[in-house]
C-alpha positions in Angstrom: 13.5 5.0 -53.1 12.0 8.2 -51.7 10.6 8.0 -48.2 7.3 9.9 -48.3 6.1 8.0 -45.2 2.8 7.5 -46.8 1.8 5.6 -49.9 3.2 3.2 -52.3 0.7 3.2 -55.0 1.5 4.8 -58.3 3.4 2.7 -60.9 6.1 4.3 -63.0 7.9 3.1 -66.2 11.6 2.8 -65.5 14.8 2.8 -67.5 15.8 -0.8 -66.8 19.5 0.0 -67.3 19.5 2.6 -64.5 16.2 1.7 -62.7 15.3 5.3 -61.9 12.8 4.8 -59.1 12.2 8.4 -58.2 9.3 10.6 -59.0 6.6 8.5 -57.3 3.4 10.2 -56.1 3.3 8.7 -52.6 -0.1 9.9 -51.5 -2.7 7.7 -49.8 -0.7 4.9 -48.3 -2.5 3.8 -45.2 -0.3 1.9 -42.7 -3.0 1.5 -40.1 -5.8 -0.3 -42.0 -6.3 -3.8 -40.5 -10.0 -4.6 -40.6 -11.0 -7.2 -43.1 -13.9 -5.1 -44.4 -11.6 -2.3 -45.3 -9.7 -4.4 -47.8 -10.7 -4.2 -51.5 -12.8 -7.2 -52.8 -10.7 -10.2 -53.9 -10.3 -10.7 -57.7 -12.5 -13.0 -59.6 -10.8 -16.4 -59.1 -13.0 -18.1 -61.8 -11.3 -16.4 -64.7 -9.5 -18.9 -67.0 -5.8 -18.8 -66.7 -3.7 -18.2 -69.8 -0.2 -18.0 -68.5 2.2 -15.1 -68.4 2.0 -12.9 -71.5 5.1 -13.4 -73.7 5.7 -9.6 -74.0 5.8 -7.1 -71.2 7.8 -4.6 -69.4 9.1 -4.6 -65.8 7.4 -1.7 -64.2 8.6 -0.3 -60.9 6.1 0.2 -58.1 6.8 1.7 -54.7 6.7 -0.7 -51.7 5.0 -0.5 -48.3 8.4 -0.7 -46.7 10.6 2.3 -45.5 7.4 4.2 -44.5 7.8 3.7 -40.8 8.9 6.8 -38.9 12.6 6.9 -38.1 13.8 4.0 -40.2 14.8 3.2 -43.7 16.2 -0.3 -43.3 14.1 -3.0 -45.0 15.1 -6.5 -46.1 14.2 -10.3 -46.2 11.2 -9.9 -48.5 8.9 -12.8 -49.3 5.8 -12.8 -51.6 2.7 -15.0 -51.6 -0.9 -14.8 -52.8 -3.6 -14.0 -50.4 -7.2 -13.8 -51.6 -5.8 -13.8 -55.1 -3.6 -10.7 -54.5 0.1 -10.4 -53.9 1.1 -10.1 -50.3 4.5 -9.1 -49.1 6.3 -9.8 -45.8 9.6 -8.1 -45.0 11.8 -7.1 -42.0 11.9 -3.5 -41.0 13.3 -2.1 -37.8 14.0 -5.7 -36.7 10.3 -6.7 -36.9 8.4 -8.5 -39.6 5.7 -6.5 -41.5 3.1 -7.7 -44.0 1.3 -5.8 -46.7 -1.3 -6.7 -49.4 -1.4 -5.2 -52.9 -4.8 -4.1 -54.2 -3.7 -3.6 -57.8 -2.8 0.0 -57.3 -1.7 0.4 -53.6 -0.5 -1.4 -50.5 -2.3 -1.9 -47.2 -0.1 -2.9 -44.2 -1.8 -5.5 -42.1 -1.5 -5.0 -38.3 1.6 -4.3 -36.3 5.1 -5.5 -36.5 5.9 -9.1 -35.4 8.7 -10.2 -33.2 11.0 -8.4 -30.8 12.2 -4.9 -31.8 15.4 -5.4 -29.8 16.8 -8.2 -32.1 16.7 -8.6 -35.9 14.3 -11.0 -37.4 15.4 -13.2 -40.3 14.2 -15.7 -42.8 10.8 -14.3 -43.5 8.3 -16.8 -44.9 4.8 -16.0 -46.2 2.1 -18.5 -47.1 -1.4 -17.5 -48.3 -4.6 -19.0 -49.7 -8.0 -17.5 -50.4 -8.8 -17.3 -46.7 -5.6 -18.0 -44.8 -2.4 -16.0 -44.3 0.6 -17.2 -42.2 3.9 -15.5 -41.7 7.0 -17.2 -40.2 10.5 -15.9 -39.2 13.3 -16.6 -36.8 15.0 -14.5 -34.2 17.7 -15.1 -31.5 15.9 -14.7 -28.2 17.8 -12.7 -25.5 20.2 -15.0 -23.7 19.2 -18.0 -25.7 21.9 -20.3 -27.3 19.9 -21.1 -30.4 17.6 -19.3 -32.9 13.9 -19.8 -32.4 11.2 -19.9 -35.1 7.9 -18.1 -34.8 4.7 -18.5 -36.9 1.7 -16.2 -36.8 -1.7 -16.3 -38.4 -3.6 -13.2 -39.7 -7.2 -13.4 -38.5 -8.4 -10.5 -40.5 -7.9 -7.9 -37.7 -4.7 -8.9 -36.0 -2.1 -11.7 -35.7 -2.5 -14.9 -33.5 0.6 -16.7 -32.5 0.7 -20.3 -33.8 1.9 -22.3 -30.9 5.1 -21.5 -29.0 8.4 -20.7 -30.4 10.3 -23.6 -31.9 14.0 -24.0 -31.0 16.0 -24.5 -34.2 19.0 -26.1 -32.6 21.5 -24.0 -34.5 24.1 -21.5 -33.3 24.7 -20.2 -36.8 22.2 -18.4 -39.0 19.5 -21.0 -39.8 17.0 -21.5 -42.6 13.3 -21.8 -42.6 10.6 -23.0 -45.1 6.9 -23.1 -44.5 3.8 -24.6 -46.1 0.2 -24.8 -44.9 -2.1 -27.8 -45.3 -5.7 -27.8 -46.4 -6.9 -27.5 -42.8 -5.0 -24.3 -42.3 -2.3 -25.8 -40.1 1.3 -24.9 -41.0 4.3 -27.2 -41.5 7.8 -25.8 -41.0 11.0 -27.3 -42.2 14.5 -26.3 -41.3 18.1 -27.4 -40.9 19.0 -28.8 -37.5 22.4 -29.7 -36.1 22.6 -33.3 -34.8 24.8 -34.2 -31.9 26.1 -30.8 -31.0 28.2 -28.2 -32.7 30.5 -30.8 -34.3 27.7 -33.0 -35.6 26.2 -33.2 -39.1 23.0 -31.5 -40.0 19.6 -32.9 -41.1 16.4 -31.5 -42.6 13.7 -31.7 -40.0 10.0 -30.7 -40.0 7.3 -29.9 -37.5 3.5 -29.7 -37.9 1.1 -27.7 -35.8 -1.6 -30.0 -34.7 -4.0 -27.3 -33.5 -2.5 -27.1 -30.0 1.2 -27.5 -30.3 4.1 -28.1 -32.7 4.8 -31.8 -33.2 7.7 -33.6 -35.1 6.8 -34.4 -38.7 8.7 -37.4 -39.9 12.4 -38.1 -39.2 15.4 -36.0 -40.0 16.4 -36.2 -43.6 19.8 -36.6 -45.2 20.7 -39.2 -47.8 24.3 -39.5 -48.9 26.0 -41.1 -45.9 25.4 -41.7 -42.2 27.1 -38.4 -41.3 26.5 -36.3 -44.5 25.1 -32.9 -43.9 21.9 -31.7 -45.5 21.2 -27.9 -45.8 18.9 -25.5 -47.7 15.5 -26.8 -46.5 12.5 -26.3 -48.8 9.0 -27.7 -48.5 5.9 -27.5 -50.6 2.5 -29.1 -50.3 -0.1 -30.3 -52.9 -3.9 -30.2 -52.7 -3.9 -33.7 -51.2 -1.7 -32.6 -48.3 1.3 -34.5 -49.6 4.4 -32.7 -48.4 7.5 -32.5 -50.6 10.9 -31.8 -49.0 14.0 -30.7 -51.1 17.5 -30.0 -49.9 21.1 -30.1 -50.9 24.1 -32.3 -50.0 26.5 -32.8 -52.8 23.5 -33.4 -54.9 19.8 -32.3 -54.7 17.4 -34.7 -53.0 13.6 -34.7 -53.0 11.4 -36.8 -50.6 7.6 -37.0 -50.4 5.6 -37.5 -47.2 2.1 -38.9 -46.5 1.1 -38.3 -42.9 4.6 -37.7 -41.8 6.3 -40.7 -43.4 8.9 -39.5 -46.0 10.1 -41.6 -48.9 12.4 -40.7 -51.9 10.9 -39.3 -55.0 12.6 -41.3 -57.7 15.6 -43.6 -57.5 19.0 -43.1 -55.7 17.5 -41.6 -52.6 15.6 -39.0 -54.6 18.9 -37.7 -56.0 18.7 -35.2 -58.9 21.6 -34.0 -60.9 22.0 -33.0 -64.6 25.3 -34.7 -65.1 27.4 -37.5 -63.6 30.3 -35.0 -63.7 28.6 -32.7 -61.3 30.9 -31.4 -58.6 28.2 -29.8 -56.4 24.6 -28.7 -56.5 23.5 -25.6 -54.6 20.6 -23.4 -53.8 17.7 -25.9 -54.1 14.3 -24.3 -54.8 11.0 -26.1 -54.8 7.4 -25.5 -55.7 4.4 -27.7 -56.6 2.3 -27.0 -59.7 -1.5 -27.2 -60.0 -1.4 -30.9 -60.8 0.5 -31.7 -57.7 3.9 -32.3 -59.5 7.0 -31.0 -57.7 9.2 -28.7 -59.7 12.8 -28.3 -58.5 15.4 -25.7 -59.5 19.0 -25.6 -58.5 22.4 -24.3 -59.5 24.8 -27.0 -60.6 28.6 -26.6 -60.8 30.7 -29.1 -62.8 34.1 -27.7 -61.9 34.2 -25.3 -64.8 30.9 -23.4 -65.0 27.6 -23.0 -63.2 24.0 -23.0 -64.6 20.4 -23.2 -63.5 18.6 -26.5 -64.0 14.9 -27.2 -63.6 13.3 -30.6 -63.3 9.7 -31.7 -62.9 8.4 -35.1 -61.5 6.3 -36.8 -64.2 4.9 -39.4 -61.8 7.5 -41.9 -63.1 10.8 -40.0 -63.2 12.4 -36.6 -63.1 12.2 -34.7 -66.5 14.6 -31.9 -67.3 12.7 -28.9 -68.5 15.7 -26.9 -69.9 18.6 -27.8 -72.0 21.2 -26.2 -71.9 21.2 -24.8 -68.4 19.8 -21.3 -67.9 22.6 -18.8 -67.9 22.9 -15.3 -69.3 26.6 -15.8 -69.8 27.3 -19.5 -70.6 30.4 -20.5 -68.8 29.8 -18.2 -65.9 30.7 -19.6 -62.4 28.5 -17.2 -60.5 24.9 -18.0 -61.5 22.7 -18.0 -58.3 19.1 -19.2 -58.4 16.8 -17.1 -56.3 13.3 -18.6 -56.5 10.9 -20.7 -58.6 7.2 -20.7 -59.1 4.6 -21.6 -61.8 2.1 -19.5 -63.7 -1.6 -20.3 -64.5 -0.8 -23.0 -67.0 2.0 -24.6 -64.9 4.9 -23.1 -66.8 7.8 -22.8 -64.3 9.1 -19.2 -63.7 12.7 -19.0 -62.5 14.5 -16.0 -61.0 18.3 -16.0 -60.8 21.1 -13.5 -60.6 24.3 -13.5 -62.6 27.1 -11.0 -63.6 26.9 -9.8 -67.2 29.9 -9.5 -69.5 30.9 -6.2 -67.7 30.7 -8.0 -64.3 27.5 -6.1 -63.3 25.2 -8.4 -61.4 21.7 -8.5 -62.9 18.5 -10.2 -62.1 17.0 -12.5 -64.7 13.5 -13.9 -64.9 12.6 -16.7 -67.4 9.4 -18.6 -68.2 10.1 -22.2 -69.1 8.1 -23.8 -71.9 9.0 -26.3 -74.7 12.3 -27.3 -73.2 13.7 -23.8 -73.0 13.6 -20.6 -70.9 12.4 -17.4 -72.4 13.5 -14.2 -70.6 10.6 -12.0 -69.4 11.6 -8.4 -70.1 15.1 -7.1 -69.8 17.4 -8.1 -66.9 17.2 -5.8 -63.9 20.2 -4.0 -62.6 20.7 -2.2 -59.3 20.0 1.5 -59.3 22.9 3.8 -59.0 24.2 4.1 -55.4 23.1 0.6 -54.4 25.0 -2.7 -54.0 24.4 -6.3 -52.8 21.2 -7.4 -54.6 19.6 -9.9 -52.3 16.6 -12.1 -51.5 14.7 -11.8 -54.8 11.2 -13.2 -54.5 8.4 -13.6 -57.1 4.7 -14.4 -57.2 2.3 -14.8 -60.1 -1.2 -13.4 -59.4 -4.5 -14.9 -60.7 -4.3 -12.7 -63.8 -0.9 -14.2 -64.6 0.9 -11.0 -63.8 4.2 -11.5 -62.0 5.4 -9.3 -59.1 9.1 -9.3 -58.2 10.7 -7.8 -55.1 14.3 -7.7 -53.9 16.4 -5.9 -51.4 19.6 -3.9 -51.9 22.0 -1.9 -49.8 22.4 1.8 -50.1 26.1 2.5 -50.3 26.0 5.9 -48.7 24.5 4.8 -45.3 24.6 1.0 -45.5 20.8 0.7 -45.0 18.8 -1.9 -47.0 15.8 -0.9 -49.1 13.2 -2.9 -51.0 12.5 -2.6 -54.8 9.3 -3.9 -56.4 8.2 -4.5 -60.0 5.2 -5.8 -61.9 5.5 -7.4 -65.4 2.9 -5.5 -67.5 
């Protein structure tokens, strides 16, 4: 991606086999705008939603990253909707940055968050029509554990949401965040119990307006010492919080006012098959009707595939059969993220090697018991490796935006790549 140090506005059709991202006109990008009245008006949220169009092309757009003087090292992207528009958080020069997409260009909001002396990780972004929160974790200087930080964008600058939260892990942790109807965030993460040799549980904290408070008890389900990892939470319009994680199997619990209970039988366990060896990479969202939708990669000892279930109110219903896989029998399918479009059709992103062992990114919209690929699979551009952290959001016009990070082989720096499905 060229580093014009200015703008990220003009879209360009790309050859999806080679993803030629060059030739952008990078004029007009403004990294200093922060006042609310300088943002373009929000889109009309009253328009009826029709779902993602069945035909389209992944169109490359430039990103707001890599525009800071003296650095071209951007990673950990996360997308959300803010005032009906895509917003993007990412890590650049160790700090977290946030930008909003107007439909033709990016505006960076405020300054970088976090210490510039240590790398930030685990970027989380949550937005609504009038709220935008960003979370991340860093290892404070001299501290034994990573700490989590949450900030709220007030329209001009960022306000810290409470004090930093000690994650209780010495290894690289995880973080998931949701925001309730009152604008107060809830964070969920893996925490080690009983020291470095203990098992891990999924814990949550809720900001009460003054400080972070424990939200429910630590969650794990398969034995007294089984370890739960891969924390993911989502919240419905009634402020019911869903928590999903992995042990040997995927588990989903639901909370009302901090009291968690399993969603479904067998401690909320979800698996496609009784021959499942392991379930990995749990992903979670909630549709417009408040139904949790869970995606995961399941390995049966021979092959891996991506499964998606939705809670019907009575039981878990599988939305795909067979599993999503570009190369059935592959052992390397990796789910990246899941969301829904304007008619509650799940949209799943995963990466998988093709028949030539080239890793590609696949996006499928699920309807009628099957997944239909949106556009052609995306491959890394020449000179890049390690496709990582794909994230997707569907705007209020049912147009998806997809962002991921990749490493430039020549200098080992990480860059962001962004696309819209038009």
